[in-house]
C-alpha positions as CSV (number, residue, x, y, z in Angstrom):
1,X,-12.6,15.1,-2.5
2,X,-16.2,14.4,-1.3
3,X,-17.7,15.7,-4.5
4,X,-15.1,14.3,-6.9
5,X,-17.3,12.5,-9.6
6,X,-14.7,9.8,-10.3
7,X,-14.3,9.0,-6.6
8,X,-18.1,9.1,-6.1
9,X,-18.6,6.5,-9.0
10,X,-15.9,4.2,-7.6
11,X,-17.5,4.4,-4.1
12,X,-20.7,3.0,-5.6
13,X,-19.1,0.3,-7.6
14,X,-16.4,-1.2,-5.3
15,X,-15.6,-2.3,-1.8
16,X,-12.3,-3.0,-0.2
17,X,-11.0,-6.5,-1.2
18,X,-10.5,-7.7,2.4
19,X,-11.7,-11.2,3.4
20,X,-14.4,-11.2,6.1
21,X,-15.1,-13.8,8.8
22,X,-18.6,-15.1,9.4
23,X,-18.9,-13.5,12.9
24,X,-18.2,-9.9,13.9
25,X,-16.3,-9.4,17.1
26,X,-15.1,-6.5,19.1
27,X,-11.7,-6.3,17.4
28,X,-11.3,-8.7,14.6
29,X,-13.7,-8.8,11.7
30,X,-11.1,-9.0,8.9
31,X,-8.6,-11.7,8.2
32,X,-4.9,-11.0,8.5
33,X,-1.8,-12.6,6.8
34,X,-0.8,-14.8,9.8
35,X,-2.2,-17.4,12.0
36,X,-4.4,-16.7,15.1
37,X,-7.5,-17.8,16.9
38,X,-10.4,-17.0,14.6
39,X,-13.0,-19.6,13.6
40,X,-11.6,-20.1,10.1
41,X,-9.3,-23.1,9.6
42,X,-6.1,-22.3,7.6
43,X,-3.9,-25.4,7.6
44,X,-2.2,-28.2,9.5
45,X,1.4,-28.1,10.8
46,X,3.5,-30.7,12.6
47,X,3.4,-30.2,16.4
48,X,6.3,-28.3,17.9
49,X,7.1,-28.0,21.6
50,X,5.2,-25.1,23.0
51,X,2.2,-25.4,20.7
52,X,-1.2,-25.3,22.3
53,X,-2.1,-28.9,22.9
54,X,-5.8,-28.0,22.6
55,X,-5.2,-27.6,18.8
56,X,-3.9,-31.1,18.4
57,X,-5.9,-33.1,15.8
58,X,-6.2,-36.6,17.2
59,X,-7.9,-37.9,14.1
60,X,-4.9,-36.8,12.0
61,X,-2.6,-38.5,14.5
62,X,-4.6,-41.8,14.2
63,X,-4.2,-41.6,10.4
64,X,-0.6,-40.6,10.1
65,X,1.0,-41.5,13.5
66,X,2.2,-37.8,13.6
67,X,1.1,-35.1,16.0
68,X,-0.5,-32.3,14.0
69,X,-1.9,-29.0,15.1
70,X,-4.7,-27.0,13.5
71,X,-3.9,-23.4,12.5
72,X,-6.6,-20.8,12.1
73,X,-6.6,-17.5,10.3
74,X,-5.6,-14.5,12.3
75,X,-8.2,-11.9,13.2
76,X,-7.1,-8.3,12.8
77,X,-8.4,-5.1,14.4
78,X,-10.7,-3.1,12.1
79,X,-8.3,-0.2,11.7
80,X,-7.0,1.2,8.4
81,X,-3.9,3.4,7.9
82,X,-3.5,5.1,4.6
83,X,-0.1,6.6,3.9
84,X,0.1,9.1,1.0
85,X,3.5,10.2,-0.2
86,X,3.2,14.0,-0.2
87,X,6.7,14.7,-1.5
88,X,7.4,17.0,-4.4
89,X,7.9,14.2,-6.9
90,X,4.2,13.2,-6.5
91,X,3.2,16.7,-8.0
92,X,5.4,16.5,-11.1
93,X,3.9,16.5,-14.6
94,X,0.6,17.9,-15.8
95,X,-1.2,17.2,-12.6
96,X,-2.6,13.7,-13.4
97,X,-0.3,12.0,-10.9
98,X,-1.2,14.3,-8.0
99,X,-4.9,14.1,-8.8
100,X,-5.0,10.3,-8.9
101,X,-2.9,10.1,-5.7
102,X,-5.5,12.2,-3.9
103,X,-8.4,10.3,-5.4
104,X,-7.0,7.0,-4.3
105,X,-6.4,8.2,-0.8
106,X,-10.0,9.6,-0.7
107,X,-11.4,6.4,-2.1
108,X,-9.7,4.1,0.3
109,X,-10.5,6.4,3.2
110,X,-14.2,6.4,2.5
111,X,-14.4,2.6,1.7
112,X,-12.7,1.8,4.9
113,X,-15.0,4.1,6.9
114,X,-18.0,2.4,5.3
115,X,-16.8,-0.8,6.9
116,X,-16.4,0.8,10.3
117,X,-12.6,0.5,10.0
118,X,-11.6,3.7,11.8
119,X,-9.4,4.9,8.9
120,X,-6.7,7.5,9.2
121,X,-5.0,9.2,6.3
122,X,-1.4,10.4,6.9
123,X,0.5,12.7,4.6
124,X,4.2,11.7,4.3
125,X,5.9,15.1,4.2
126,X,8.1,17.3,6.3
127,X,5.5,18.2,9.0
128,X,6.2,17.0,12.5
129,X,4.1,15.3,13.7
130,X,2.8,14.0,10.4
131,X,-0.5,15.5,9.4
132,X,-3.3,12.9,9.7
133,X,-7.1,12.8,9.8
134,X,-10.1,10.7,9.0
135,X,-13.1,11.8,7.0
136,X,-12.7,15.4,8.0
137,X,-9.6,15.6,5.9
138,X,-11.5,15.0,2.7
139,X,-12.6,18.6,2.2
140,X,-9.0,19.8,2.5
141,X,-7.4,17.0,0.5
142,X,-7.5,18.8,-2.9
143,X,-5.6,21.7,-1.5
144,X,-3.1,19.9,0.7
145,X,0.4,20.5,-0.7
146,X,2.7,17.8,-2.1
147,X,5.9,19.6,-1.2
148,X,7.8,17.3,1.1
149,X,11.5,16.5,0.7
150,X,11.7,13.7,3.3
151,X,11.5,10.2,1.7
152,X,9.6,7.3,3.0
153,X,12.8,5.4,4.1
154,X,13.9,8.5,6.1
155,X,10.5,8.7,7.8
156,X,10.7,5.0,8.7
157,X,14.2,5.3,10.0
158,X,13.2,8.2,12.2
159,X,10.2,6.2,13.5
160,X,7.8,8.9,12.4
161,X,5.1,6.6,10.9
162,X,2.4,5.8,13.5
163,X,2.3,2.1,12.6
164,X,-0.3,0.5,14.8
165,X,-0.2,-3.3,15.4
166,X,-2.6,-5.5,13.3
167,X,-3.8,-2.6,11.2
168,X,-4.6,-2.5,7.5
169,X,-1.8,-0.4,5.9
170,X,-2.1,1.1,2.4
171,X,0.9,2.9,1.1
172,X,0.6,5.2,-2.0
173,X,3.9,6.5,-3.4
174,X,6.0,6.6,-6.6
175,X,8.9,5.0,-4.7
176,X,11.2,7.0,-6.8
177,X,13.8,7.7,-4.2
178,X,17.1,6.1,-3.4
179,X,16.3,3.0,-1.4
180,X,16.6,-0.7,-1.0
181,X,13.0,-2.1,-1.2
182,X,13.8,-5.0,1.1
183,X,14.1,-3.0,4.4
184,X,11.4,-0.5,3.4
185,X,8.8,-3.3,2.7
186,X,9.9,-5.2,5.8
187,X,9.5,-2.2,8.1
188,X,6.1,-1.4,6.5
189,X,4.9,-5.0,7.0
190,X,6.1,-5.3,10.6
191,X,3.1,-6.0,12.8
192,X,0.6,-5.2,10.1
193,X,-2.5,-7.3,9.6
194,X,-2.7,-6.4,5.9
195,X,-0.2,-4.4,3.8
196,X,-0.9,-3.0,0.3
197,X,1.8,-1.4,-1.8
198,X,0.7,1.0,-4.6
199,X,3.4,2.5,-6.9
200,X,1.9,5.5,-8.8
201,X,3.8,6.9,-11.8
202,X,3.1,9.4,-14.5
203,X,3.1,8.1,-18.1
204,X,6.4,9.9,-18.7
205,X,8.1,8.4,-15.7
206,X,7.1,5.0,-16.8
207,X,8.1,5.5,-20.4
208,X,10.0,8.7,-21.1
209,X,10.6,10.2,-24.5
210,X,13.7,11.8,-26.0
211,X,14.3,15.4,-24.9
212,X,17.8,16.1,-26.0
213,X,20.1,18.0,-23.6
214,X,18.6,19.1,-20.3
215,X,19.6,20.3,-16.9
216,X,17.8,18.0,-14.5
217,X,17.0,19.2,-11.0
218,X,15.9,16.9,-8.2
219,X,12.8,18.6,-6.8
220,X,13.4,17.0,-3.4
221,X,17.1,17.6,-2.9
222,X,17.9,20.4,-5.2
223,X,20.8,18.5,-6.8
224,X,21.3,19.3,-10.4
225,X,22.9,17.5,-13.3
226,X,23.3,18.1,-17.1
227,X,22.1,15.1,-19.0
228,X,21.5,14.2,-22.6
229,X,18.2,12.4,-22.7
230,X,18.6,10.2,-25.7
231,X,17.8,6.6,-26.4
232,X,20.8,5.3,-24.4
233,X,19.9,7.4,-21.3
234,X,16.3,6.3,-21.5
235,X,17.3,2.6,-21.8
236,X,19.5,2.9,-18.8
237,X,16.7,4.6,-16.8
238,X,14.1,2.1,-17.8
239,X,16.4,-0.8,-16.8
240,X,16.9,0.8,-13.4
241,X,13.1,1.4,-13.0
242,X,12.4,-2.2,-14.0
243,X,14.9,-3.5,-11.4
244,X,13.2,-1.3,-8.8
245,X,9.8,-2.5,-9.7
246,X,10.7,-6.1,-9.8
247,X,12.3,-5.9,-6.4
248,X,9.3,-4.0,-4.9
249,X,7.0,-6.8,-6.2
250,X,9.4,-9.5,-5.0
251,X,9.8,-8.1,-1.5
252,X,6.0,-7.5,-1.3
253,X,5.4,-11.2,-2.2
254,X,7.8,-12.2,0.6
255,X,5.6,-10.6,3.2
256,X,2.3,-11.6,1.5
257,X,1.5,-8.0,0.6
258,X,-0.4,-7.3,-2.7
259,X,1.5,-4.7,-4.8
260,X,0.5,-2.9,-7.9
261,X,2.0,-0.4,-10.4
262,X,-0.4,2.3,-11.6
263,X,0.0,4.9,-14.4
264,X,-1.9,8.0,-13.4
265,X,-3.0,9.0,-16.9
266,X,-5.1,5.8,-17.2
267,X,-7.6,7.5,-14.9
268,X,-9.2,6.4,-11.6
269,X,-12.0,4.5,-13.2
270,X,-9.8,2.3,-15.3
271,X,-7.3,1.7,-12.6
272,X,-10.0,0.6,-10.2
273,X,-11.7,-1.7,-12.7
274,X,-8.5,-3.3,-14.1
275,X,-5.4,-3.0,-11.9
276,X,-6.8,-2.7,-8.4
277,X,-9.5,-5.4,-8.9
278,X,-6.9,-7.7,-10.5
279,X,-4.7,-7.7,-7.4
280,X,-7.6,-7.9,-5.0
281,X,-7.4,-4.5,-3.4
282,X,-10.9,-3.7,-4.7
283,X,-13.8,-5.9,-5.7
284,X,-17.2,-5.1,-7.2
285,X,-19.7,-4.1,-4.6
């Protein structure tokens, strides 16, 4: 994807929307979601036994007669992990979904490398160990197959995702597999400095049209079912999709993780300019 014109344009227009601290240290030039020992003040909190007494604010004590400690923003290691769902459902449709998924992975990979963030892209498929790589994977990315049948929850349950502490984690998936978003988001957020959740759908997946009677086959499990795709079936599907999306967004908010829903047919340029900038994952460079 080095020569993809849409990715190239985005690389020259945007940078990762990660806050920076004024000084650059050995392992902590970005700000995380929690509290730590950086130079940037975050908030006050009432003193609790075991708190570092060096962080007591005696001026606040004089004003309020309450012991308060100063909390500072956490510094995170400059390491980025990009997890691309490489299951079969990501390749459905006319190819727009697969193309945008690869473009997003290539864009985040190169933007992170530009910041010296030691990025790694991992394909979430059936290979063991999971295939991963840094910039060298860009040339092979357009041909890498999206053929996996193992879902993200199954990979998490098996402990196969190499989740490094304090890393920036970017997850790109359609999330269209049987799962409860709460444990999935909680596991993805565990130990992360920053977590971004990106749900990528095709236009038909987001808003299907009537097709009449069809035999539906799950591309990842092989299960088949006869279904009349009429207004009632579409309404029931959209209601379930809405519940899933609302829960994904709610659980992401609980762990302070930006989350966004993208429609592939809108194109990478529009998605970067509108959706991704709106949630702060990208900003104009």
